[in-house]
MIDOSE-1310 file (N, C-alpha, C; in nm, 2 decimals, decimal comma, always signed):
residues 218
msep	+0,07/-0,15/+0,00/-0,02/-0,05/-0,01/+0,06/+0,14/-0,01; +0,03/+0,21/-0,06/+0,14/+0,33/-0,10/+0,10/+0,44/+0,05; +0,23/+0,51/+0,07/+0,19/+0,60/+0,20/+0,13/+0,73/+0,12; +0,00/+0,84/+0,15/-0,04/+0,97/+0,10/-0,02/+1,02/+0,09
tpts	+0,03/+1,11/+0,03/+0,15/+1,25/-0,03/+0,13/+1,32/+0,04; +0,25/+1,40/+0,08/+0,24/+1,52/+0,17/+0,19/+1,58/+0,15; +0,18/+1,71/+0,22/+0,05/+1,80/+0,19/+0,21/+1,97/+0,24; +0,22/+1,95/+0,09/+0,29/+2,11/+0,11/+0,25/+2,30/+0,26
ghpl	+0,29/+2,32/+0,24/+0,27/+2,45/+0,35/+0,31/+2,38/+0,45; +0,25/+2,52/+0,58/+0,28/+2,45/+0,71/+0,17/+2,28/+0,77; +0,29/+2,25/+0,82/+0,24/+2,11/+0,88/+0,09/+2,07/+0,91; +0,06/+2,18/+0,99/-0,07/+2,18/+1,11/-0,18/+2,25/+1,03
kali	-0,13/+2,33/+0,87/-0,25/+2,43/+0,83/-0,38/+2,36/+0,78; -0,40/+2,23/+0,76/-0,53/+2,13/+0,73/-0,64/+2,22/+0,78; -0,57/+2,17/+0,97/-0,67/+2,19/+1,08/-0,73/+2,30/+1,09; -0,66/+2,37/+1,04/-0,75/+2,52/+1,07/-0,85/+2,51/+0,94
ggpr	-0,79/+2,45/+0,76/-0,95/+2,46/+0,71/-0,97/+2,56/+0,59; -0,85/+2,67/+0,60/-0,91/+2,82/+0,57/-0,98/+2,84/+0,62; -1,01/+3,03/+0,48/-1,11/+3,11/+0,51/-1,24/+3,01/+0,41; -1,22/+2,93/+0,33/-1,34/+2,84/+0,31/-1,41/+2,71/+0,36
gaie	-1,30/+2,71/+0,45/-1,38/+2,56/+0,58/-1,43/+2,65/+0,68; -1,39/+2,80/+0,69/-1,42/+2,92/+0,85/-1,56/+2,90/+0,79; -1,57/+2,95/+0,67/-1,74/+3,02/+0,66/-1,81/+2,89/+0,55; -1,76/+2,77/+0,57/-1,80/+2,67/+0,54/-1,88/+2,60/+0,68
gmlp	-1,84/+2,62/+0,80/-1,85/+2,58/+0,89/-1,95/+2,68/+1,00; -1,91/+2,78/+1,00/-1,99/+2,89/+1,03/-2,15/+2,87/+1,00; -2,17/+2,87/+0,84/-2,28/+2,90/+0,77/-2,46/+2,86/+0,83; -2,46/+2,74/+0,85/-2,55/+2,62/+0,86/-2,63/+2,69/+1,01
pvvf	-2,56/+2,68/+1,09/-2,62/+2,85/+1,23/-2,66/+2,97/+1,20; -2,56/+3,02/+1,11/-2,58/+3,14/+1,07/-2,69/+3,18/+0,97; -2,74/+3,06/+0,96/-2,84/+3,13/+0,80/-2,97/+3,04/+0,88; -2,95/+2,97/+0,97/-3,06/+2,94/+1,09/-3,09/+3,10/+1,13
vvvy	-3,02/+3,12/+1,18/-3,03/+3,22/+1,31/-3,08/+3,35/+1,21; -3,04/+3,38/+1,07/-3,08/+3,49/+1,00/-3,22/+3,43/+0,94; -3,24/+3,33/+0,87/-3,38/+3,23/+0,86/-3,48/+3,29/+0,96; -3,45/+3,21/+1,01/-3,54/+3,31/+1,24/-3,61/+3,43/+1,19
vafs	-3,54/+3,53/+1,26/-3,53/+3,60/+1,28/-3,57/+3,67/+1,16; -3,58/+3,68/+0,93/-3,59/+3,79/+0,87/-3,74/+3,75/+0,82; -3,77/+3,58/+0,93/-3,95/+3,57/+0,87/-4,02/+3,61/+1,01; -4,01/+3,60/+1,09/-4,01/+3,66/+1,25/-4,04/+3,52/+1,29
dnlt	-3,95/+3,51/+1,30/-3,97/+3,34/+1,42/-3,97/+3,30/+1,37; -4,02/+3,26/+1,25/-4,09/+3,11/+1,11/-3,98/+3,00/+1,20; -4,00/+2,93/+1,25/-3,89/+2,76/+1,28/-3,87/+2,64/+1,16; -3,99/+2,70/+1,02/-4,02/+2,56/+0,96/-3,88/+2,62/+0,86
yavv	-3,97/+2,74/+0,83/-3,78/+2,81/+0,79/-3,66/+2,80/+0,81; -3,70/+2,83/+0,95/-3,54/+2,81/+0,95/-3,47/+2,72/+0,98; -3,58/+2,61/+0,98/-3,48/+2,46/+1,02/-3,52/+2,37/+0,88; -3,59/+2,44/+0,77/-3,49/+2,39/+0,62/-3,41/+2,48/+0,60
aavv	-3,39/+2,61/+0,57/-3,27/+2,67/+0,53/-3,14/+2,63/+0,59; -3,16/+2,58/+0,73/-3,00/+2,53/+0,81/-2,96/+2,38/+0,66; -3,07/+2,30/+0,71/-3,09/+2,18/+0,65/-3,03/+2,18/+0,47; -3,14/+2,30/+0,41/-3,07/+2,28/+0,25/-2,91/+2,35/+0,22
tgvv	-2,89/+2,44/+0,30/-2,75/+2,47/+0,38/-2,61/+2,37/+0,35; -2,65/+2,26/+0,49/-2,56/+2,18/+0,48/-2,59/+2,07/+0,34; -2,69/+2,03/+0,37/-2,68/+2,01/+0,17/-2,63/+1,99/+0,12; -2,59/+2,06/+0,10/-2,52/+2,24/-0,07/-2,33/+2,23/+0,03
lail	-2,37/+2,22/+0,08/-2,22/+2,24/+0,18/-2,14/+2,07/+0,14; -2,19/+2,03/+0,21/-2,18/+1,80/+0,15/-2,15/+1,84/+0,02; -2,23/+1,84/-0,06/-2,24/+1,77/-0,19/-2,07/+1,82/-0,23; -2,02/+1,99/-0,20/-1,95/+2,08/-0,24/-1,82/+2,04/-0,22
rlgr	-1,87/+1,99/-0,07/-1,71/+1,89/-0,03/-1,68/+1,77/-0,07; -1,82/+1,66/-0,12/-1,74/+1,59/-0,15/-1,72/+1,61/-0,29; -1,70/+1,72/-0,40/-1,65/+1,69/-0,49/-1,53/+1,77/-0,51; -1,49/+1,84/-0,39/-1,34/+1,83/-0,37/-1,30/+1,75/-0,30
gekp	-1,37/+1,61/-0,26/-1,31/+1,53/-0,26/-1,19/+1,48/-0,13; -1,36/+1,54/-0,04/-1,29/+1,55/+0,16/-1,39/+1,33/+0,15; -1,29/+1,32/+0,30/-1,34/+1,18/+0,35/-1,52/+1,22/+0,31; -1,59/+1,15/+0,28/-1,71/+1,10/+0,37/-1,78/+1,08/+0,47
vrvv	-1,69/+1,00/+0,52/-1,73/+0,98/+0,63/-1,70/+1,12/+0,77; -1,63/+1,21/+0,72/-1,61/+1,36/+0,75/-1,71/+1,45/+0,70; -1,79/+1,44/+0,59/-1,90/+1,50/+0,53/-2,00/+1,48/+0,60; -2,02/+1,36/+0,64/-2,16/+1,29/+0,63/-2,16/+1,29/+0,82
gall	-2,08/+1,34/+0,82/-2,10/+1,37/+0,99/-2,15/+1,55/+1,03; -2,04/+1,58/+0,99/-2,07/+1,74/+0,95/-2,25/+1,75/+0,96; -2,32/+1,69/+0,84/-2,43/+1,67/+0,73/-2,55/+1,58/+0,88; -2,48/+1,53/+0,97/-2,54/+1,46/+1,02/-2,57/+1,57/+1,20
vval	-2,48/+1,69/+1,16/-2,50/+1,72/+1,33/-2,58/+1,86/+1,32; -2,56/+1,91/+1,18/-2,67/+2,01/+1,14/-2,79/+1,99/+1,13; -2,80/+1,83/+1,08/-2,97/+1,73/+1,05/-3,07/+1,75/+1,23; -2,93/+1,65/+1,28/-3,00/+1,72/+1,44/-3,00/+1,81/+1,50
aafv	-2,92/+1,91/+1,51/-2,94/+2,01/+1,51/-3,11/+2,08/+1,50; -3,18/+2,13/+1,35/-3,29/+2,11/+1,32/-3,38/+2,00/+1,38; -3,38/+1,88/+1,45/-3,44/+1,83/+1,46/-3,53/+1,80/+1,56; -3,39/+1,88/+1,63/-3,43/+1,94/+1,82/-3,51/+2,06/+1,79
ayyt	-3,42/+2,14/+1,74/-3,55/+2,30/+1,70/-3,68/+2,25/+1,68; -3,71/+2,16/+1,53/-3,78/+2,21/+1,51/-3,88/+2,11/+1,62; -3,89/+2,00/+1,67/-3,95/+1,94/+1,74/-3,97/+1,96/+1,89; -3,90/+2,04/+1,96/-3,88/+2,07/+2,06/-3,93/+2,25/+2,06
gsav	-3,95/+2,31/+1,86/-4,02/+2,43/+1,92/-3,96/+2,56/+1,90; -3,80/+2,55/+1,96/-3,74/+2,64/+2,05/-3,66/+2,60/+1,95; -3,62/+2,77/+1,89/-3,48/+2,80/+1,84/-3,37/+2,71/+1,88; -3,31/+2,75/+2,02/-3,27/+2,79/+2,06/-3,16/+2,64/+2,11
ayfw	-3,28/+2,55/+2,04/-3,24/+2,42/+2,08/-3,15/+2,33/+2,00; -3,17/+2,43/+1,84/-3,07/+2,44/+1,77/-2,96/+2,39/+1,80; -2,91/+2,52/+1,87/-2,79/+2,52/+1,97/-2,75/+2,39/+2,02; -2,84/+2,29/+2,11/-2,79/+2,19/+2,24/-2,68/+2,07/+2,12
plvl	-2,69/+1,99/+1,98/-2,66/+1,95/+1,99/-2,50/+2,02/+1,92; -2,56/+2,15/+1,88/-2,42/+2,17/+1,89/-2,25/+2,14/+1,99; -2,35/+2,18/+2,08/-2,27/+2,20/+2,22/-2,22/+2,08/+2,27; -2,33/+1,89/+2,24/-2,26/+1,78/+2,27/-2,16/+1,80/+2,19
anfa	-2,19/+1,79/+2,05/-2,08/+1,76/+1,94/-1,98/+1,81/+1,98; -1,86/+1,92/+2,08/-1,76/+1,98/+2,13/-1,78/+1,88/+2,19; -1,86/+1,90/+2,28/-1,82/+1,74/+2,41/-1,78/+1,60/+2,45; -1,85/+1,63/+2,30/-1,77/+1,48/+2,23/-1,68/+1,43/+2,15
sala	-1,62/+1,59/+2,14/-1,49/+1,56/+2,06/-1,37/+1,55/+2,15; -1,43/+1,62/+2,29/-1,38/+1,61/+2,39/-1,28/+1,48/+2,41; -1,45/+1,44/+2,48/-1,41/+1,31/+2,48/-1,32/+1,26/+2,43; -1,36/+1,26/+2,30/-1,26/+1,22/+2,19/-1,16/+1,19/+2,22
fafs	-1,08/+1,32/+2,24/-0,96/+1,37/+2,22/-0,92/+1,32/+2,31; -1,00/+1,35/+2,46/-0,91/+1,27/+2,62/-0,95/+1,11/+2,57; -0,99/+1,04/+2,54/-0,98/+0,89/+2,54/-0,90/+0,86/+2,40; -0,87/+0,85/+2,31/-0,70/+0,81/+2,25/-0,59/+0,89/+2,31
ilir	-0,56/+0,98/+2,40/-0,44/+1,01/+2,51/-0,46/+0,91/+2,51; -0,56/+0,87/+2,58/-0,55/+0,79/+2,74/-0,51/+0,59/+2,66; -0,53/+0,57/+2,51/-0,54/+0,46/+2,47/-0,42/+0,49/+2,38; -0,32/+0,63/+2,36/-0,23/+0,63/+2,31/-0,16/+0,66/+2,17
wpll	-0,31/+0,66/+2,14/-0,32/+0,71/+1,94/-0,43/+0,81/+1,99; -0,32/+0,97/+2,02/-0,38/+1,09/+2,03/-0,45/+1,16/+1,87; -0,59/+1,17/+1,85/-0,61/+1,19/+1,76/-0,54/+1,34/+1,67; -0,50/+1,41/+1,76/-0,37/+1,52/+1,62/-0,30/+1,43/+1,57
gviv	-0,29/+1,35/+1,65/-0,18/+1,24/+1,50/-0,22/+1,15/+1,41; -0,39/+1,15/+1,47/-0,40/+1,07/+1,36/-0,46/+1,15/+1,27; -0,46/+1,22/+1,25/-0,53/+1,34/+1,14/-0,43/+1,39/+1,05; -0,32/+1,39/+1,15/-0,15/+1,47/+1,06/-0,13/+1,41/+1,01
gpim	-0,09/+1,27/+1,04/+0,00/+1,10/+1,01/-0,05/+1,15/+0,85; -0,16/+1,15/+0,86/-0,16/+1,10/+0,60/-0,14/+1,20/+0,59; -0,21/+1,32/+0,62/-0,17/+1,47/+0,58/-0,07/+1,54/+0,53; +0,03/+1,42/+0,63/+0,21/+1,44/+0,65/+0,32/+1,37/+0,58
gtgm	+0,18/+1,27/+0,52/+0,27/+1,11/+0,41/+0,35/+1,00/+0,55; +0,25/+1,02/+0,65/+0,35/+0,98/+0,69/+0,25/+0,83/+0,73; +0,13/+0,86/+0,73/+0,05/+0,71/+0,78/+0,05/+0,75/+0,91; +0,02/+0,60/+1,01/+0,00/+0,61/+1,10/+0,20/+0,60/+1,18
rwrq	+0,30/+0,57/+1,16/+0,44/+0,53/+1,14/+0,49/+0,64/+1,29; +0,41/+0,68/+1,27/+0,44/+0,80/+1,40/+0,41/+0,74/+1,58; +0,37/+0,63/+1,52/+0,31/+0,54/+1,65/+0,45/+0,49/+1,74; +0,50/+0,47/+1,56/+0,66/+0,39/+1,64/+0,75/+0,45/+1,69
dpel	+0,76/+0,59/+1,70/+0,80/+0,65/+1,74/+0,77/+0,73/+1,86; +0,83/+0,70/+1,98/+0,77/+0,73/+2,11/+0,84/+0,86/+2,21; +0,92/+0,94/+2,08/+0,91/+1,09/+2,04/+0,78/+1,20/+2,02; +0,78/+1,10/+1,93/+0,61/+1,19/+1,77/+0,48/+1,11/+1,85
lray	+0,43/+1,07/+1,92/+0,41/+1,02/+2,03/+0,36/+1,09/+2,12; +0,46/+1,12/+2,21/+0,44/+1,19/+2,36/+0,44/+1,37/+2,29; +0,49/+1,32/+2,16/+0,41/+1,56/+2,15/+0,29/+1,53/+2,09; +0,28/+1,46/+2,02/+0,11/+1,42/+1,96/+0,01/+1,46/+2,06
sras	+0,10/+1,36/+2,21/+0,02/+1,33/+2,32/-0,03/+1,43/+2,35; +0,02/+1,52/+2,40/+0,04/+1,64/+2,49/-0,05/+1,74/+2,45; +0,02/+1,79/+2,26/-0,07/+1,92/+2,21/-0,18/+1,91/+2,18; -0,24/+1,74/+2,17/-0,35/+1,71/+2,17/-0,50/+1,73/+2,31
wlwv	-0,41/+1,76/+2,48/-0,54/+1,84/+2,51/-0,49/+1,91/+2,46; -0,46/+2,00/+2,39/-0,45/+2,12/+2,40/-0,66/+2,18/+2,33; -0,69/+2,04/+2,17/-0,78/+2,04/+2,14/-0,89/+1,99/+2,23; -0,85/+1,91/+2,34/-0,97/+1,86/+2,48/-1,04/+2,00/+2,52
llni	-0,93/+2,14/+2,54/-0,99/+2,25/+2,58/-1,07/+2,30/+2,57; -1,00/+2,30/+2,37/-1,06/+2,45/+2,31/-1,20/+2,39/+2,21; -1,26/+2,23/+2,28/-1,40/+2,22/+2,27/-1,46/+2,21/+2,33; -1,41/+2,18/+2,48/-1,49/+2,18/+2,62/-1,51/+2,36/+2,61
irgv	-1,44/+2,47/+2,60/-1,40/+2,64/+2,57/-1,57/+2,60/+2,48; -1,58/+2,57/+2,42/-1,63/+2,62/+2,28/-1,85/+2,53/+2,35; -1,80/+2,43/+2,41/-1,94/+2,37/+2,43/-1,95/+2,47/+2,60; -1,89/+2,53/+2,70/-1,86/+2,60/+2,80/-1,96/+2,73/+2,77
vqip	-1,89/+2,81/+2,61/-1,93/+2,90/+2,68/-2,03/+2,89/+2,59; -2,14/+2,87/+2,49/-2,24/+2,83/+2,46/-2,36/+2,80/+2,51; -2,33/+2,77/+2,62/-2,43/+2,72/+2,75/-2,51/+2,85/+2,81; -2,47/+2,95/+2,82/-2,52/+3,07/+2,90/-2,61/+3,10/+2,74
liqg	-2,56/+3,14/+2,70/-2,63/+3,21/+2,58/-2,77/+3,19/+2,51; -2,76/+2,97/+2,52/-2,84/+2,94/+2,43/-2,95/+2,93/+2,60; -2,88/+2,95/+2,68/-3,02/+2,95/+2,86/-3,03/+3,05/+2,80; -3,00/+3,16/+2,77/-2,98/+3,33/+2,83/-3,14/+3,37/+2,66
edlw	-3,15/+3,27/+2,55/-3,15/+3,22/+2,44/-3,16/+3,41/+2,33; -3,03/+3,36/+2,38/-2,91/+3,51/+2,30/-2,92/+3,45/+2,11; -3,01/+3,46/+2,00/-2,99/+3,32/+1,89/-2,88/+3,45/+1,80; -2,85/+3,56/+1,86/-2,78/+3,68/+1,73/-2,66/+3,63/+1,83
alaa	-2,57/+3,56/+1,95/-2,49/+3,61/+2,07/-2,39/+3,47/+1,98; -2,55/+3,34/+1,96/-2,48/+3,22/+1,93/-2,48/+3,23/+1,79; -2,45/+3,32/+1,70/-2,47/+3,33/+1,58/-2,31/+3,42/+1,52; -2,29/+3,49/+1,62/-2,20/+3,63/+1,58/-2,09/+3,52/+1,69
irpv	-2,06/+3,42/+1,77/-1,90/+3,35/+1,82/-1,94/+3,27/+1,75; -1,91/+3,23/+1,66/-1,88/+3,10/+1,54/-1,77/+3,14/+1,51; -1,74/+3,31/+1,44/-1,56/+3,35/+1,36/-1,48/+3,39/+1,52; -1,57/+3,35/+1,67/-1,47/+3,36/+1,72/-1,42/+3,19/+1,75
fyvl	-1,45/+3,09/+1,76/-1,50/+3,01/+1,76/-1,31/+2,97/+1,71; -1,35/+3,01/+1,51/-1,26/+3,01/+1,41/-1,10/+3,06/+1,47; -1,16/+3,17/+1,55/-1,02/+3,24/+1,58/-0,97/+3,17/+1,71; -1,01/+3,11/+1,81/-0,99/+2,98/+1,89/-0,89/+2,88/+1,81
viit	-0,97/+2,79/+1,71/-0,92/+2,64/+1,59/-0,74/+2,68/+1,60; -0,77/+2,80/+1,52/-0,62/+2,88/+1,45/-0,50/+2,90/+1,60; -0,52/+3,02/+1,66/-0,47/+3,01/+1,83/-0,43/+2,87/+1,85; -0,50/+2,71/+1,87/-0,50/+2,60/+1,93/-0,38/+2,58/+1,82
vlls	-0,42/+2,58/+1,66/-0,36/+2,49/+1,58/-0,17/+2,60/+1,59; -0,15/+2,67/+1,61/-0,02/+2,76/+1,66/+0,00/+2,72/+1,77; +0,00/+2,68/+1,88/+0,04/+2,63/+1,98/+0,01/+2,48/+1,94; -0,08/+2,38/+1,94/-0,01/+2,25/+1,90/+0,13/+2,24/+1,87
wvii	+0,18/+2,34/+1,71/+0,30/+2,33/+1,67/+0,45/+2,40/+1,80; +0,34/+2,52/+1,78/+0,45/+2,52/+1,93/+0,52/+2,43/+2,08; +0,37/+2,32/+2,12/+0,40/+2,20/+2,21/+0,45/+2,07/+2,15; +0,39/+2,06/+2,02/+0,47/+1,95/+1,93/+0,64/+1,99/+1,94
kral	+0,67/+2,08/+1,83/+0,85/+2,14/+1,83/+0,96/+2,11/+1,94; +0,84/+2,19/+2,08/+0,91/+2,16/+2,21/+0,88/+2,01/+2,24; +0,79/+1,94/+2,28/+0,83/+1,84/+2,34/+0,93/+1,71/+2,28; +0,99/+1,75/+2,12/+1,06/+1,67/+2,01/+1,20/+1,73/+2,06
padh	+1,28/+1,59/+2,05/+1,44/+1,66/+2,06/+1,47/+1,75/+1,97; +1,61/+1,79/+1,98/+1,67/+1,95/+1,90/+1,76/+1,82/+1,75; +1,76/+1,71/+1,77/+1,82/+1,61/+1,66/+1,73/+1,54/+1,53; +1,57/+1,57/+1,70/+1,48/+1,45/+1,59/+1,41/+1,54/+1,40
pgir	+1,40/+1,49/+1,34/+1,41/+1,53/+1,21/+1,21/+1,66/+1,21; +1,15/+1,59/+1,20/+1,04/+1,68/+1,25/+0,90/+1,55/+1,23; +0,83/+1,62/+1,28/+0,69/+1,52/+1,20/+0,63/+1,47/+1,06; +0,77/+1,45/+1,00/+0,72/+1,46/+0,81/+0,84/+1,31/+0,84
hprs	+0,93/+1,32/+0,95/+0,97/+1,14/+0,92/+0,98/+1,14/+1,06; +0,91/+1,00/+1,05/+0,95/+0,94/+1,24/+1,06/+0,82/+1,23; +1,06/+0,84/+1,34/+1,19/+0,71/+1,39/+1,14/+0,64/+1,48; +1,26/+0,52/+1,50/+1,25/+0,40/+1,60/+1,30/+0,50/+1,68
adgt	+1,26/+0,42/+1,81/+1,36/+0,41/+1,94/+1,47/+0,46/+1,85; +1,53/+0,41/+1,81/+1,70/+0,37/+1,84/+1,72/+0,51/+1,69; +1,65/+0,53/+1,68/+1,69/+0,61/+1,56/+1,66/+0,62/+1,43; +1,69/+0,48/+1,43/+1,61/+0,44/+1,26/+1,48/+0,49/+1,19
pl	+1,52/+0,59/+1,06/+1,41/+0,66/+0,98/+1,38/+0,42/+0,97; +1,16/+0,54/+0,98/+1,11/+0,49/+1,01/+1,00/+0,51/+0,83
């Protein structure tokens, strides 16, 4: 089996997603709020608009060659949020599944660290063209584990911040906070890189070049 083709640019750039990824991530909840308010608190229109937006974005992502699992997962979150809002008759209920998704991500990152399969390495390894060979490198395994705790913290923060806004039924704040979350992702990526660099010894060739415990290239 051939190794994945490594990406160019910053090693962790793919985690940010770029402006397009940020906009796509923000669109469904923002569209939901805008349509809900624009049509005099019509929940049906808002739900349909959010789901249609999610479907269109899913089609575009599949057309760009993104992994189906990731695309379907994002669409399911949108669909679940829309269902909860419609079923409860509450617009702010749309955001509860998004909060739960953040907490679920935090648990997934934490669990992955405990079983020595840190998700940061699972995501970055294939992107860098190293597959899962980094797991045979004790120094890279430790570096990815340390940096993955930042993603646990990020997801907890994103979940916790939304709870009082939901309880206060502040729809505009829930929509407006999406760009702030994107900035937090950028900061987390940069700090992850700092932690990885500091966790690796000076003679380590870097995350693109994992090596065994005895220094043999993998």
